[in-house]
ChimeraX commands (.cxc) that place a marker at each C-alpha (Angstrom):
marker #1 position -14.36,29.36,8.53 radius 0.5
marker #1 position -17.57,29.72,10.79 radius 0.5
marker #1 position -14.59,28.68,14.15 radius 0.5
marker #1 position -11.04,29.41,13.72 radius 0.5
marker #1 position -9.32,26.86,15.74 radius 0.5
marker #1 position -5.70,27.41,17.10 radius 0.5
marker #1 position -3.67,24.59,17.21 radius 0.5
marker #1 position -1.45,24.48,20.30 radius 0.5
marker #1 position 0.20,20.69,20.15 radius 0.5
marker #1 position 1.31,20.61,16.32 radius 0.5
marker #1 position -1.96,18.92,15.58 radius 0.5
marker #1 position -2.74,17.63,12.08 radius 0.5
marker #1 position -4.23,20.58,9.85 radius 0.5
marker #1 position -3.68,20.29,6.25 radius 0.5
marker #1 position -3.37,22.86,3.37 radius 0.5
marker #1 position -4.35,21.97,-0.68 radius 0.5
marker #1 position -2.15,18.87,-1.76 radius 0.5
marker #1 position 0.96,20.06,-3.26 radius 0.5
marker #1 position 2.52,19.00,-6.73 radius 0.5
marker #1 position 6.00,17.39,-5.15 radius 0.5
marker #1 position 6.97,15.82,-2.25 radius 0.5
marker #1 position 8.47,18.49,0.41 radius 0.5
marker #1 position 11.07,17.72,2.84 radius 0.5
marker #1 position 9.53,17.54,6.20 radius 0.5
marker #1 position 5.77,17.55,4.65 radius 0.5
marker #1 position 3.11,14.96,5.57 radius 0.5
marker #1 position 1.82,11.73,3.06 radius 0.5
marker #1 position -1.79,9.69,3.78 radius 0.5
marker #1 position -0.66,6.14,2.15 radius 0.5
marker #1 position -2.19,2.46,2.46 radius 0.5
marker #1 position -0.90,-0.40,2.26 radius 0.5
marker #1 position -3.66,-2.88,0.61 radius 0.5
marker #1 position -3.22,-6.72,1.32 radius 0.5
marker #1 position -5.48,-8.26,-1.79 radius 0.5
marker #1 position -6.65,-11.27,-1.04 radius 0.5
marker #1 position -8.55,-14.44,-3.05 radius 0.5
marker #1 position -10.85,-17.61,-1.83 radius 0.5
marker #1 position -8.64,-17.54,1.25 radius 0.5
marker #1 position -5.68,-16.87,-0.19 radius 0.5
marker #1 position -3.10,-13.99,0.30 radius 0.5
marker #1 position -1.76,-12.23,-3.07 radius 0.5
marker #1 position 1.53,-10.58,-3.66 radius 0.5
marker #1 position 3.22,-9.68,-6.95 radius 0.5
marker #1 position 6.15,-9.88,-8.44 radius 0.5
marker #1 position 7.21,-6.99,-9.74 radius 0.5
marker #1 position 10.23,-3.98,-10.09 radius 0.5
marker #1 position 8.63,-1.27,-7.77 radius 0.5
marker #1 position 5.21,-0.03,-6.85 radius 0.5
marker #1 position 4.09,1.77,-9.52 radius 0.5
marker #1 position 4.95,5.27,-9.06 radius 0.5
marker #1 position 7.07,4.46,-6.13 radius 0.5
marker #1 position 11.13,4.07,-5.83 radius 0.5
marker #1 position 12.96,0.68,-6.13 radius 0.5
marker #1 position 13.52,-0.60,-2.81 radius 0.5
marker #1 position 17.50,-0.11,-1.70 radius 0.5
marker #1 position 17.61,-3.76,-2.42 radius 0.5
marker #1 position 16.11,-4.19,-5.74 radius 0.5
marker #1 position 19.39,-4.10,-7.83 radius 0.5
marker #1 position 20.19,-7.92,-5.71 radius 0.5
marker #1 position 17.08,-9.47,-7.65 radius 0.5
marker #1 position 16.86,-8.31,-10.88 radius 0.5
marker #1 position 13.99,-10.89,-11.30 radius 0.5
marker #1 position 11.69,-9.10,-8.78 radius 0.5
marker #1 position 10.68,-8.80,-5.32 radius 0.5
marker #1 position 7.12,-8.79,-4.13 radius 0.5
marker #1 position 4.31,-6.30,-3.46 radius 0.5
marker #1 position 1.46,-5.60,-1.95 radius 0.5
marker #1 position -0.80,-3.12,-3.61 radius 0.5
marker #1 position -0.02,0.83,-1.86 radius 0.5
marker #1 position -0.65,4.07,-3.29 radius 0.5
marker #1 position -1.68,7.55,-1.71 radius 0.5
marker #1 position -5.20,8.27,-1.30 radius 0.5
marker #1 position -6.27,11.67,-3.88 radius 0.5
marker #1 position -7.92,14.91,-2.27 radius 0.5
marker #1 position -11.32,14.68,-1.01 radius 0.5
marker #1 position -11.45,11.01,-2.70 radius 0.5
marker #1 position -14.07,8.82,-1.45 radius 0.5
marker #1 position -12.13,5.94,0.60 radius 0.5
marker #1 position -14.41,3.30,-1.53 radius 0.5
marker #1 position -13.03,4.90,-4.82 radius 0.5
marker #1 position -9.66,5.05,-3.91 radius 0.5
marker #1 position -9.41,1.28,-2.72 radius 0.5
marker #1 position -11.09,0.49,-5.85 radius 0.5
marker #1 position -8.71,2.68,-8.26 radius 0.5
marker #1 position -6.16,1.47,-6.81 radius 0.5
marker #1 position -6.31,-2.33,-7.19 radius 0.5
marker #1 position -8.16,-1.61,-10.53 radius 0.5
marker #1 position -4.46,0.48,-11.82 radius 0.5
marker #1 position -2.13,-2.05,-10.11 radius 0.5
marker #1 position -3.79,-5.40,-10.58 radius 0.5
marker #1 position -6.56,-5.14,-13.07 radius 0.5
marker #1 position -9.18,-6.82,-11.43 radius 0.5
marker #1 position -12.10,-5.05,-8.98 radius 0.5
marker #1 position -12.65,-5.18,-5.30 radius 0.5
marker #1 position -15.41,-7.61,-4.06 radius 0.5
marker #1 position -14.88,-6.07,-0.21 radius 0.5
marker #1 position -12.64,-4.18,1.92 radius 0.5
marker #1 position -12.13,-3.46,5.08 radius 0.5
marker #1 position -9.07,-1.30,6.94 radius 0.5
marker #1 position -7.77,-3.26,10.20 radius 0.5
marker #1 position -4.92,-0.87,10.90 radius 0.5
marker #1 position -3.73,3.02,10.96 radius 0.5
marker #1 position -0.33,4.41,11.36 radius 0.5
marker #1 position 1.55,7.55,12.16 radius 0.5
marker #1 position 4.80,7.72,12.45 radius 0.5
marker #1 position 8.05,9.96,10.99 radius 0.5
marker #1 position 10.42,8.62,8.13 radius 0.5
marker #1 position 14.14,9.73,7.99 radius 0.5
marker #1 position 14.30,8.32,4.45 radius 0.5
marker #1 position 13.11,11.47,3.06 radius 0.5
marker #1 position 11.78,13.73,6.14 radius 0.5
marker #1 position 7.99,13.20,5.88 radius 0.5
marker #1 position 5.69,12.18,8.52 radius 0.5
marker #1 position 3.64,9.57,7.05 radius 0.5
marker #1 position 0.06,8.48,7.87 radius 0.5
marker #1 position -0.28,4.89,7.08 radius 0.5
marker #1 position -3.56,2.50,6.72 radius 0.5
marker #1 position -3.80,-1.31,6.17 radius 0.5
marker #1 position -6.86,-2.69,3.89 radius 0.5
marker #1 position -7.70,-6.00,2.99 radius 0.5
marker #1 position -9.48,-6.38,0.26 radius 0.5
marker #1 position -11.16,-9.32,-1.45 radius 0.5
marker #1 position -10.69,-9.53,-4.84 radius 0.5
marker #1 position -13.79,-10.38,-7.14 radius 0.5
marker #1 position -11.08,-12.55,-9.38 radius 0.5
marker #1 position -7.67,-13.81,-9.54 radius 0.5
marker #1 position -5.41,-11.22,-10.99 radius 0.5
marker #1 position -3.58,-12.35,-14.30 radius 0.5
marker #1 position 0.30,-11.24,-15.35 radius 0.5
marker #1 position 0.21,-7.90,-17.49 radius 0.5
marker #1 position 1.16,-4.72,-17.05 radius 0.5
marker #1 position -0.63,-2.80,-14.23 radius 0.5
marker #1 position 1.67,0.60,-14.23 radius 0.5
marker #1 position 4.53,-1.73,-14.77 radius 0.5
marker #1 position 5.31,-5.32,-15.29 radius 0.5
marker #1 position 3.49,-7.90,-12.65 radius 0.5
marker #1 position 6.25,-11.05,-13.55 radius 0.5
marker #1 position 4.24,-13.17,-11.15 radius 0.5
marker #1 position 1.27,-13.63,-8.61 radius 0.5
marker #1 position 1.77,-15.29,-6.13 radius 0.5
marker #1 position -0.91,-17.35,-3.87 radius 0.5
marker #1 position -0.02,-17.79,-0.24 radius 0.5
marker #1 position -1.36,-18.06,3.35 radius 0.5
marker #1 position 0.36,-18.38,6.89 radius 0.5
marker #1 position 1.29,-22.05,6.11 radius 0.5
marker #1 position 3.89,-20.95,2.92 radius 0.5
marker #1 position 4.51,-17.00,3.52 radius 0.5
marker #1 position 7.27,-16.68,0.42 radius 0.5
marker #1 position 10.60,-14.61,0.96 radius 0.5
marker #1 position 11.30,-11.83,-0.85 radius 0.5
marker #1 position 9.23,-9.18,0.12 radius 0.5
marker #1 position 10.41,-5.58,-1.23 radius 0.5
marker #1 position 9.10,-3.69,2.24 radius 0.5
marker #1 position 7.87,-6.43,4.71 radius 0.5
marker #1 position 9.82,-8.92,5.80 radius 0.5
marker #1 position 8.78,-12.55,6.85 radius 0.5
marker #1 position 7.97,-12.26,9.94 radius 0.5
marker #1 position 6.06,-8.96,9.60 radius 0.5
marker #1 position 3.83,-10.51,6.98 radius 0.5
marker #1 position 3.32,-13.58,9.68 radius 0.5
marker #1 position 2.34,-10.74,12.58 radius 0.5
marker #1 position 0.10,-8.99,10.01 radius 0.5
marker #1 position -1.95,-12.54,9.05 radius 0.5
marker #1 position -2.04,-13.60,12.37 radius 0.5
marker #1 position -3.36,-10.22,13.55 radius 0.5
marker #1 position -6.01,-9.56,10.89 radius 0.5
marker #1 position -6.53,-12.73,8.93 radius 0.5
marker link #1:1,2 radius 0.2
marker link #1:2,3 radius 0.2
marker link #1:3,4 radius 0.2
marker link #1:4,5 radius 0.2
marker link #1:5,6 radius 0.2
marker link #1:6,7 radius 0.2
marker link #1:7,8 radius 0.2
marker link #1:8,9 radius 0.2
marker link #1:9,10 radius 0.2
marker link #1:10,11 radius 0.2
marker link #1:11,12 radius 0.2
marker link #1:12,13 radius 0.2
marker link #1:13,14 radius 0.2
marker link #1:14,15 radius 0.2
marker link #1:15,16 radius 0.2
marker link #1:16,17 radius 0.2
marker link #1:17,18 radius 0.2
marker link #1:18,19 radius 0.2
marker link #1:19,20 radius 0.2
marker link #1:20,21 radius 0.2
marker link #1:21,22 radius 0.2
marker link #1:22,23 radius 0.2
marker link #1:23,24 radius 0.2
marker link #1:24,25 radius 0.2
marker link #1:25,26 radius 0.2
marker link #1:26,27 radius 0.2
marker link #1:27,28 radius 0.2
marker link #1:28,29 radius 0.2
marker link #1:29,30 radius 0.2
marker link #1:30,31 radius 0.2
marker link #1:31,32 radius 0.2
marker link #1:32,33 radius 0.2
marker link #1:33,34 radius 0.2
marker link #1:34,35 radius 0.2
marker link #1:35,36 radius 0.2
marker link #1:36,37 radius 0.2
marker link #1:37,38 radius 0.2
marker link #1:38,39 radius 0.2
marker link #1:39,40 radius 0.2
marker link #1:40,41 radius 0.2
marker link #1:41,42 radius 0.2
marker link #1:42,43 radius 0.2
marker link #1:43,44 radius 0.2
marker link #1:44,45 radius 0.2
marker link #1:45,46 radius 0.2
marker link #1:46,47 radius 0.2
marker link #1:47,48 radius 0.2
marker link #1:48,49 radius 0.2
marker link #1:49,50 radius 0.2
marker link #1:50,51 radius 0.2
marker link #1:51,52 radius 0.2
marker link #1:52,53 radius 0.2
marker link #1:53,54 radius 0.2
marker link #1:54,55 radius 0.2
marker link #1:55,56 radius 0.2
marker link #1:56,57 radius 0.2
marker link #1:57,58 radius 0.2
marker link #1:58,59 radius 0.2
marker link #1:59,60 radius 0.2
marker link #1:60,61 radius 0.2
marker link #1:61,62 radius 0.2
marker link #1:62,63 radius 0.2
marker link #1:63,64 radius 0.2
marker link #1:64,65 radius 0.2
marker link #1:65,66 radius 0.2
marker link #1:66,67 radius 0.2
marker link #1:67,68 radius 0.2
marker link #1:68,69 radius 0.2
marker link #1:69,70 radius 0.2
marker link #1:70,71 radius 0.2
marker link #1:71,72 radius 0.2
marker link #1:72,73 radius 0.2
marker link #1:73,74 radius 0.2
marker link #1:74,75 radius 0.2
marker link #1:75,76 radius 0.2
marker link #1:76,77 radius 0.2
marker link #1:77,78 radius 0.2
marker link #1:78,79 radius 0.2
marker link #1:79,80 radius 0.2
marker link #1:80,81 radius 0.2
marker link #1:81,82 radius 0.2
marker link #1:82,83 radius 0.2
marker link #1:83,84 radius 0.2
marker link #1:84,85 radius 0.2
marker link #1:85,86 radius 0.2
marker link #1:86,87 radius 0.2
marker link #1:87,88 radius 0.2
marker link #1:88,89 radius 0.2
marker link #1:89,90 radius 0.2
marker link #1:90,91 radius 0.2
marker link #1:91,92 radius 0.2
marker link #1:92,93 radius 0.2
marker link #1:93,94 radius 0.2
marker link #1:94,95 radius 0.2
marker link #1:95,96 radius 0.2
marker link #1:96,97 radius 0.2
marker link #1:97,98 radius 0.2
marker link #1:98,99 radius 0.2
marker link #1:99,100 radius 0.2
marker link #1:100,101 radius 0.2
marker link #1:101,102 radius 0.2
marker link #1:102,103 radius 0.2
marker link #1:103,104 radius 0.2
marker link #1:104,105 radius 0.2
marker link #1:105,106 radius 0.2
marker link #1:106,107 radius 0.2
marker link #1:107,108 radius 0.2
marker link #1:108,109 radius 0.2
marker link #1:109,110 radius 0.2
marker link #1:110,111 radius 0.2
marker link #1:111,112 radius 0.2
marker link #1:112,113 radius 0.2
marker link #1:113,114 radius 0.2
marker link #1:114,115 radius 0.2
marker link #1:115,116 radius 0.2
marker link #1:116,117 radius 0.2
marker link #1:117,118 radius 0.2
marker link #1:118,119 radius 0.2
marker link #1:119,120 radius 0.2
marker link #1:120,121 radius 0.2
marker link #1:121,122 radius 0.2
marker link #1:122,123 radius 0.2
marker link #1:123,124 radius 0.2
marker link #1:124,125 radius 0.2
marker link #1:125,126 radius 0.2
marker link #1:126,127 radius 0.2
marker link #1:127,128 radius 0.2
marker link #1:128,129 radius 0.2
marker link #1:129,130 radius 0.2
marker link #1:130,131 radius 0.2
marker link #1:131,132 radius 0.2
marker link #1:132,133 radius 0.2
marker link #1:133,134 radius 0.2
marker link #1:134,135 radius 0.2
marker link #1:135,136 radius 0.2
marker link #1:136,137 radius 0.2
marker link #1:137,138 radius 0.2
marker link #1:138,139 radius 0.2
marker link #1:139,140 radius 0.2
marker link #1:140,141 radius 0.2
marker link #1:141,142 radius 0.2
marker link #1:142,143 radius 0.2
marker link #1:143,144 radius 0.2
marker link #1:144,145 radius 0.2
marker link #1:145,146 radius 0.2
marker link #1:146,147 radius 0.2
marker link #1:147,148 radius 0.2
marker link #1:148,149 radius 0.2
marker link #1:149,150 radius 0.2
marker link #1:150,151 radius 0.2
marker link #1:151,152 radius 0.2
marker link #1:152,153 radius 0.2
marker link #1:153,154 radius 0.2
marker link #1:154,155 radius 0.2
marker link #1:155,156 radius 0.2
marker link #1:156,157 radius 0.2
marker link #1:157,158 radius 0.2
marker link #1:158,159 radius 0.2
marker link #1:159,160 radius 0.2
marker link #1:160,161 radius 0.2
marker link #1:161,162 radius 0.2
marker link #1:162,163 radius 0.2
marker link #1:163,164 radius 0.2
marker link #1:164,165 radius 0.2
marker link #1:165,166 radius 0.2
marker link #1:166,167 radius 0.2
view
């Protein structure tokens, strides 16, 4: 390294990725909200592929509603990341996308510092039912006037606030 930085205030500085989540670690992830022709798209499934089921999943054996979500890979270009996640989790391609927000917070549940971005994606076509990481039981289209219930990680008010701020 040409210059040696000395961090005095716990600034974020990371090494290479680890194979397993560690207590006190950090993860960089994005919530990707799909849209198609002016409607927001949510997927009824058991969980985000590769992630834990929500605590209240057992109360909803038919599944809950999810957007797309995943962690970016080490040195992965952002456009490749967004396209990869959309293809893997709902089987279609990205027409366009925009990053609309970014949060930094501590998660008690796993003693992790979470860096969470929010991305709105316009899909090239409406996803079909099928298995994309796990089974999609239903594809839901909605707008601010008909927000569905039973999102896994979002309250109805959270969805309403997101729409008001960004869509």
